[in-house]
C-alpha positions as CSV (number, residue, x, y, z in Angstrom):
1,X,40.7,24.2,16.1
2,X,37.6,22.9,14.2
3,X,37.1,19.2,13.9
4,X,35.2,17.8,11.0
5,X,32.7,15.1,11.8
6,X,31.3,13.5,8.7
7,X,27.6,12.9,8.8
8,X,26.6,9.5,7.7
9,X,23.0,9.1,6.5
10,X,21.1,5.9,7.1
11,X,19.0,4.4,4.3
12,X,15.4,3.6,5.3
13,X,14.2,0.1,6.1
14,X,10.6,-1.0,6.1
15,X,9.0,-3.5,8.4
16,X,7.6,-6.4,6.2
17,X,3.8,-6.6,6.1
18,X,1.1,-8.8,4.6
19,X,-2.6,-8.7,3.8
20,X,-2.8,-12.3,4.9
21,X,-2.7,-15.7,3.3
22,X,-6.3,-15.8,2.1
23,X,-8.4,-13.4,0.1
24,X,-10.6,-10.9,1.8
25,X,-14.3,-10.6,1.0
26,X,-15.7,-7.7,-1.0
27,X,-17.1,-5.1,1.3
28,X,-14.7,-5.6,4.2
29,X,-12.3,-3.0,5.5
30,X,-8.6,-3.4,4.7
31,X,-6.0,-1.6,6.6
32,X,-2.2,-1.9,6.4
33,X,0.6,-0.1,8.2
34,X,3.9,0.8,6.7
35,X,6.5,1.4,9.4
36,X,9.9,2.7,8.7
37,X,12.2,1.1,11.3
38,X,15.5,2.8,10.4
39,X,16.5,5.8,8.3
40,X,17.4,9.4,9.0
41,X,14.8,12.2,8.9
42,X,13.4,13.7,6.9
43,X,11.6,10.7,5.5
44,X,9.0,10.6,2.7
45,X,6.6,7.7,2.7
46,X,4.2,6.9,-0.1
47,X,2.1,4.0,-1.4
48,X,1.6,2.7,-4.9
49,X,-1.1,0.3,-6.2
50,X,0.0,-1.7,-9.2
51,X,2.7,0.9,-9.8
52,X,0.5,4.0,-9.7
53,X,0.0,6.5,-6.8
54,X,-2.4,4.6,-4.4
55,X,-4.0,7.8,-3.0
56,X,-5.4,8.7,-6.4
57,X,-7.2,5.3,-6.7
58,X,-10.9,5.1,-5.9
59,X,-11.7,4.2,-2.3
60,X,-8.1,4.1,-1.1
61,X,-7.0,6.5,1.6
62,X,-3.5,7.1,2.9
63,X,-2.7,8.8,6.2
64,X,0.8,9.6,7.6
65,X,1.1,9.2,11.3
66,X,4.2,10.9,12.7
67,X,7.4,10.7,10.7
68,X,7.8,6.9,10.4
69,X,4.3,5.4,9.8
70,X,1.8,5.5,7.0
71,X,-1.6,3.8,7.0
72,X,-3.3,2.6,3.9
73,X,-7.1,2.1,4.3
74,X,-9.7,0.7,2.0
75,X,-13.1,1.1,3.8
76,X,-15.1,-1.2,1.5
77,X,-12.8,-3.3,-0.6
78,X,-13.9,-4.4,-4.1
79,X,-12.5,-6.8,-6.6
80,X,-10.8,-4.0,-8.5
81,X,-8.7,-3.3,-5.4
82,X,-6.9,-6.7,-5.9
83,X,-3.2,-6.2,-6.8
84,X,0.2,-5.2,-5.5
85,X,0.5,-2.5,-2.8
86,X,4.0,-1.0,-2.3
87,X,5.2,1.2,0.5
88,X,8.1,3.4,-0.5
89,X,10.3,5.2,2.0
90,X,13.0,7.6,1.0
91,X,15.5,10.1,2.4
92,X,18.7,11.8,1.3
93,X,20.7,8.5,1.8
94,X,18.4,6.3,-0.5
95,X,15.2,4.5,-0.6
96,X,13.5,1.2,0.3
97,X,10.2,-0.4,-0.6
98,X,8.1,-3.4,0.3
99,X,5.3,-4.9,-1.7
100,X,2.4,-7.1,-0.6
101,X,-0.4,-8.6,-2.7
102,X,-4.0,-8.1,-1.8
103,X,-6.5,-10.7,-3.1
104,X,-10.2,-9.9,-3.0
105,X,-13.1,-12.4,-3.3
106,X,-15.9,-10.7,-5.2
107,X,-17.5,-10.2,-8.5
108,X,-15.3,-8.4,-11.0
109,X,-16.9,-6.0,-13.5
110,X,-16.2,-8.2,-16.5
111,X,-18.1,-11.1,-15.0
112,X,-20.9,-8.8,-14.0
113,X,-21.3,-7.4,-17.4
114,X,-21.2,-10.8,-19.0
115,X,-24.0,-12.0,-16.7
116,X,-26.0,-8.9,-17.3
117,X,-25.8,-8.9,-21.1
118,X,-25.2,-12.5,-22.1
119,X,-26.9,-14.7,-19.6
120,X,-28.7,-14.7,-16.2
121,X,-26.4,-15.4,-13.3
122,X,-27.2,-16.1,-9.7
123,X,-24.9,-14.4,-7.1
């Protein structure tokens, strides 16, 4: 006699993370881990930056380590890297995401262009 054992899939959950309370300085390295605590394999893990694929943004690198961890790295952070970074984890049971804000101290391009074309600025 065959016995049917229903397979219950577990939705992923992500360990909360933060880039810190204060802004980082331009030129510093920034690295953040996304760890999926629970959820059945196979898992897909990805990052977005302000809603777009983070790995396609300049200077942002994403590396998956094993089946439950993804590392986002910005080797030399710039003001244009300021924004919301979201880790997304998904499997057949569902998905989860967690978002953290990165603030960067530095000169943004608009300020730089204003100084260059309109007035002289001291940085």
